[in-house]
C-alpha positions as CSV (number, residue, x, y, z in Angstrom):
1,M,0.0,0.0,0.0
2,R,1.3,3.5,-0.9
3,D,0.2,6.2,1.4
4,L,0.5,9.7,-0.1
5,G,0.3,12.0,2.9
6,D,-0.1,12.2,6.7
7,R,0.7,14.3,9.6
8,D,3.5,13.8,12.1
9,G,4.7,10.5,10.6
10,L,1.6,8.5,11.6
11,V,1.8,6.2,8.7
12,R,5.5,5.7,8.9
13,R,5.0,4.5,12.5
14,L,2.3,2.1,11.4
15,R,4.6,0.9,8.6
16,D,7.4,0.2,11.0
17,T,5.1,-1.6,13.5
18,I,3.8,-3.9,10.7
19,A,7.4,-4.5,9.4
20,R,8.5,-5.6,12.9
21,G,5.6,-8.2,13.0
22,A,3.9,-6.5,15.9
23,V,0.6,-6.3,14.1
24,P,-0.5,-7.9,10.8
25,G,-0.9,-5.5,7.9
26,P,0.3,-4.7,4.4
27,R,3.7,-3.5,3.4
28,I,3.4,0.3,3.3
29,L,5.3,2.9,1.3
30,S,4.9,6.3,3.1
31,A,5.2,9.8,1.7
32,M,4.9,11.4,5.2
33,T,4.3,15.1,5.0
34,P,3.1,16.3,1.5
35,L,4.5,19.5,0.2
36,T,1.9,22.2,-0.5
37,S,1.8,26.0,-0.9
38,P,0.9,28.3,2.0
39,G,-2.8,27.7,2.6
40,G,-2.8,25.2,-0.2
41,H,-4.3,21.8,-0.6
42,C,-4.0,19.7,2.6
43,W,-2.1,22.5,4.4
44,F,-3.3,20.9,7.6
45,F,-0.8,18.1,7.3
46,G,1.9,20.6,8.1
47,G,3.7,20.8,4.7
48,E,3.3,24.4,3.7
49,V,6.4,25.6,1.9
50,E,7.5,28.6,-0.1
51,G,10.8,29.3,-1.8
52,E,13.7,27.1,-2.8
53,R,15.2,26.6,0.6
54,A,11.9,25.6,2.2
55,L,11.2,23.1,-0.6
56,R,14.6,21.5,-0.3
57,D,14.4,21.4,3.5
58,L,11.0,19.6,3.7
59,V,12.2,17.0,1.1
60,R,15.3,16.4,3.2
61,R,13.3,16.2,6.4
62,N,11.0,13.6,4.9
63,A,13.9,11.6,3.5
64,D,15.8,11.7,6.8
65,A,12.7,10.6,8.7
66,G,12.3,7.5,6.5
67,A,9.9,8.5,3.7
68,D,9.6,6.1,0.7
69,V,8.3,8.7,-1.7
70,I,7.9,12.4,-1.9
71,K,4.4,13.8,-2.4
72,V,3.6,17.2,-3.8
73,M,0.3,19.0,-4.2
74,A,0.8,20.7,-7.5
75,T,-2.8,21.9,-7.8
76,G,-5.7,22.5,-5.4
77,G,-8.0,19.8,-4.2
78,G,-11.7,19.3,-3.4
79,M,-11.2,18.5,0.3
80,T,-9.5,21.8,1.3
81,K,-12.1,24.4,1.9
82,G,-10.9,27.9,1.2
83,G,-7.8,26.7,-0.7
84,P,-6.9,27.1,-4.3
85,A,-9.4,25.9,-6.9
86,V,-9.1,22.2,-7.9
87,W,-7.7,23.1,-11.3
88,Q,-5.4,25.9,-10.0
89,A,-1.6,25.3,-10.0
90,Q,0.2,25.7,-6.7
91,F,3.8,25.2,-7.9
92,G,5.4,26.0,-11.2
93,T,7.8,24.0,-13.2
94,D,11.0,25.4,-11.6
95,E,9.7,24.6,-8.1
96,L,8.8,21.1,-9.1
97,R,12.2,20.6,-10.6
98,I,13.8,21.6,-7.3
99,I,11.7,19.0,-5.5
100,V,12.5,16.3,-8.1
101,K,16.2,17.0,-7.9
102,E,16.3,17.0,-4.1
103,A,14.3,13.8,-4.0
104,G,16.6,12.3,-6.5
105,R,19.6,13.0,-4.3
106,A,17.8,10.8,-1.6
107,G,16.9,8.1,-4.1
108,L,13.2,8.8,-3.8
109,P,10.5,9.0,-6.4
110,V,8.1,12.0,-6.6
111,A,4.3,11.6,-6.8
112,V,2.4,14.7,-7.8
113,H,-1.3,15.5,-7.1
114,A,-2.5,17.3,-10.2
115,H,-6.1,18.0,-11.4
116,G,-5.5,21.0,-13.6
117,T,-3.8,20.8,-17.0
118,E,-1.4,23.6,-16.0
119,G,-0.2,21.6,-13.0
120,I,0.0,18.4,-15.1
121,E,2.2,20.1,-17.6
122,A,4.5,21.5,-14.9
123,A,4.8,18.0,-13.4
124,V,5.6,16.4,-16.7
125,T,8.2,19.0,-17.6
126,A,9.8,18.6,-14.1
127,G,10.2,14.9,-14.6
128,V,8.1,13.4,-11.8
129,N,7.5,9.7,-11.4
130,T,3.7,9.5,-11.0
131,I,0.8,11.9,-11.5
132,E,-2.2,11.3,-9.2
133,H,-5.7,12.1,-10.5
134,C,-4.6,13.7,-13.8
135,T,-8.1,14.9,-14.6
136,W,-7.1,17.7,-17.1
137,M,-9.3,20.4,-15.6
138,A,-9.5,23.9,-17.0
139,A,-10.3,27.2,-15.4
140,D,-13.7,27.4,-17.1
141,G,-14.9,24.2,-15.4
142,G,-14.3,22.1,-18.5
143,F,-11.4,19.9,-19.6
144,D,-8.3,20.8,-21.5
145,L,-7.2,17.5,-23.1
146,R,-3.8,18.0,-24.5
147,E,-2.7,15.1,-26.8
148,D,0.8,16.5,-27.1
149,L,1.2,16.5,-23.3
150,A,-0.3,13.0,-23.1
151,E,2.3,11.8,-25.6
152,S,5.0,13.4,-23.4
153,I,3.7,11.4,-20.4
154,K,4.0,8.2,-22.5
155,A,7.4,9.1,-23.8
156,R,8.8,9.9,-20.3
157,G,7.3,6.7,-18.8
158,I,5.4,8.7,-16.2
159,Q,2.7,6.6,-14.6
160,V,-0.8,8.0,-14.0
161,C,-2.9,6.9,-11.0
162,T,-6.5,8.2,-11.4
163,A,-7.0,7.5,-7.7
164,T,-10.6,6.7,-8.4
165,S,-12.9,6.5,-5.3
166,P,-14.3,3.1,-4.6
167,N,-17.6,5.0,-4.4
168,W,-17.5,6.1,-8.0
169,R,-20.9,4.5,-8.7
170,G,-22.5,6.5,-5.9
171,F,-20.9,9.6,-7.3
172,A,-22.4,8.9,-10.7
173,E,-25.9,8.4,-9.1
174,R,-25.6,11.8,-7.3
175,V,-24.6,13.8,-10.3
176,G,-26.5,11.9,-12.9
177,Q,-25.3,9.4,-15.4
178,E,-24.9,12.0,-18.2
179,R,-22.8,14.3,-16.1
180,A,-20.8,11.4,-14.7
181,H,-20.0,10.2,-18.3
182,E,-18.8,13.8,-19.0
183,L,-16.6,13.9,-15.9
184,F,-15.1,10.5,-16.6
185,A,-14.4,11.3,-20.2
186,S,-10.9,12.5,-19.6
187,M,-10.0,9.2,-17.9
188,R,-11.5,7.2,-20.8
189,W,-9.5,9.4,-23.2
190,M,-6.3,8.5,-21.4
191,A,-7.1,4.8,-21.5
192,E,-7.8,5.0,-25.2
193,L,-4.5,6.8,-25.8
194,G,-2.7,4.1,-23.9
195,L,-1.2,6.3,-21.2
196,P,0.7,4.2,-18.6
197,M,-1.8,3.8,-15.8
198,I,-1.7,2.1,-12.4
199,A,-4.7,1.2,-10.2
200,G,-5.3,3.0,-7.0
201,T,-7.9,4.7,-4.9
202,D,-8.3,7.9,-2.9
203,A,-9.0,6.0,0.3
204,G,-9.2,8.2,3.3
205,V,-11.3,11.0,1.9
206,T,-15.1,11.2,2.1
207,R,-16.9,8.0,1.0
208,A,-13.6,6.5,-0.1
209,V,-13.1,3.4,2.1
210,F,-10.0,1.4,2.4
211,N,-11.6,-2.0,1.7
212,G,-13.2,-1.1,-1.6
213,F,-10.2,-1.7,-4.0
214,V,-12.1,-4.0,-6.3
215,N,-14.8,-1.3,-6.7
216,S,-12.1,0.9,-8.1
217,L,-10.7,-1.8,-10.4
218,E,-14.2,-2.2,-11.8
219,F,-14.1,1.5,-12.8
220,Y,-11.3,0.7,-15.2
221,A,-13.4,-2.0,-16.7
222,Y,-16.1,0.7,-17.1
223,L,-13.6,2.7,-19.1
224,G,-13.1,-0.3,-21.4
225,I,-9.8,-1.6,-20.2
226,P,-9.4,-5.4,-20.5
227,H,-9.4,-7.4,-17.2
228,A,-5.9,-8.7,-17.8
229,K,-4.5,-5.2,-18.2
230,I,-6.4,-4.1,-15.1
231,I,-4.7,-6.8,-13.0
232,D,-1.4,-5.8,-14.4
233,M,-2.2,-2.2,-13.4
234,A,-2.7,-3.4,-9.8
235,T,0.3,-5.6,-9.7
236,T,3.2,-5.6,-12.1
237,D,2.7,-2.1,-13.5
238,A,2.1,-0.7,-10.0
239,A,5.3,-2.3,-8.6
240,R,7.2,-0.8,-11.5
241,A,5.8,2.7,-10.9
242,L,6.6,2.5,-7.2
243,G,10.2,1.4,-7.8
244,I,9.8,-2.1,-6.3
245,A,9.4,-4.2,-9.4
246,S,12.6,-6.1,-8.8
247,E,11.1,-7.7,-5.7
248,T,7.4,-7.9,-6.0
249,G,4.5,-7.5,-8.5
250,R,4.8,-11.0,-10.0
251,I,5.1,-14.6,-8.9
252,K,8.7,-15.4,-9.6
253,E,11.7,-17.1,-7.9
254,G,13.6,-14.7,-5.8
255,Y,10.6,-12.3,-5.3
256,R,8.8,-11.6,-2.0
257,A,6.0,-14.1,-2.4
258,D,3.2,-11.6,-2.2
259,I,0.3,-13.8,-3.4
260,L,-3.5,-13.4,-3.4
261,V,-5.6,-16.6,-3.9
262,V,-9.3,-16.2,-4.8
263,D,-12.2,-18.4,-5.9
264,G,-13.0,-17.8,-9.5
265,D,-11.2,-16.3,-12.5
266,P,-10.7,-12.5,-12.4
267,L,-9.7,-12.5,-16.1
268,K,-13.3,-13.3,-16.7
269,E,-15.0,-11.5,-13.8
270,L,-13.3,-9.0,-11.5
271,N,-15.8,-9.8,-8.8
272,A,-13.7,-13.0,-8.2
273,L,-11.2,-10.8,-6.4
274,R,-13.7,-10.3,-3.6
275,N,-13.7,-14.1,-2.9
276,V,-10.4,-14.1,-1.1
277,R,-9.3,-17.5,0.3
278,Y,-5.6,-17.0,1.1
279,V,-3.1,-14.2,1.3
280,M,0.7,-14.6,1.5
281,A,2.7,-11.4,2.3
282,A,6.5,-11.7,2.0
283,G,6.1,-15.5,2.4
284,R,4.0,-15.2,5.5
285,P,0.6,-16.8,5.2
286,F,-2.7,-15.1,6.3
287,P,-5.6,-17.6,5.7
288,A,-8.9,-15.8,5.1
């Protein structure tokens, strides 16, 4: 599980507790405190920064404290009342380059939250590793789908995680099917263009529960992505995007033995992934 933001190292402490075997749980990659602008998206996590020195300092503090990934809020977000608009950029290309360079010195990847196209472009130009959401929002409330920028994402090997809520069906019911189809259009456009995509959720925000991962996988089927590719997005592709593909993401000699056993064939029906019978994490069995 990759966690992309907390306060005071809460997730890191849980990660280390699980790793010691004190409690059962998933392997966790923690971003710790996400970088944001003053008053910006998720400022309440304590990561408000402004200026080159502050940017570098927070990246270093996260790295020194044991972060596995650096998280940046490149645009506003829906859960921060009074903050920048969802589509509005919080950091420019130069600032994101500073973050990417400093993270690179620590050997850490950079994950960027970006809804607006301006923020997406800055993230791509700066050379980030993953873009979260990537909804291509424009200032007028519509969408600014840039095929040239999409091709740059593909060329640079940047992975996109739409972070779709497990409650996406409930969202569609609330706004209406026609409006939902319009709002989901940018994600279908990315899928049709063949952008590198990994499966993930926005668990932790309103109505996005932690045990609804299969619901989010079914969203990708709704977009028209074949089941085999969806499973790759949740395993092999995700491991590659997170920088751990040399040790997990596939069943192979020398790997961690992270194995999920279910009743049924998820290549035919994703619902089979809900019928869990056995989990092995790093070779340790957890019978269902």
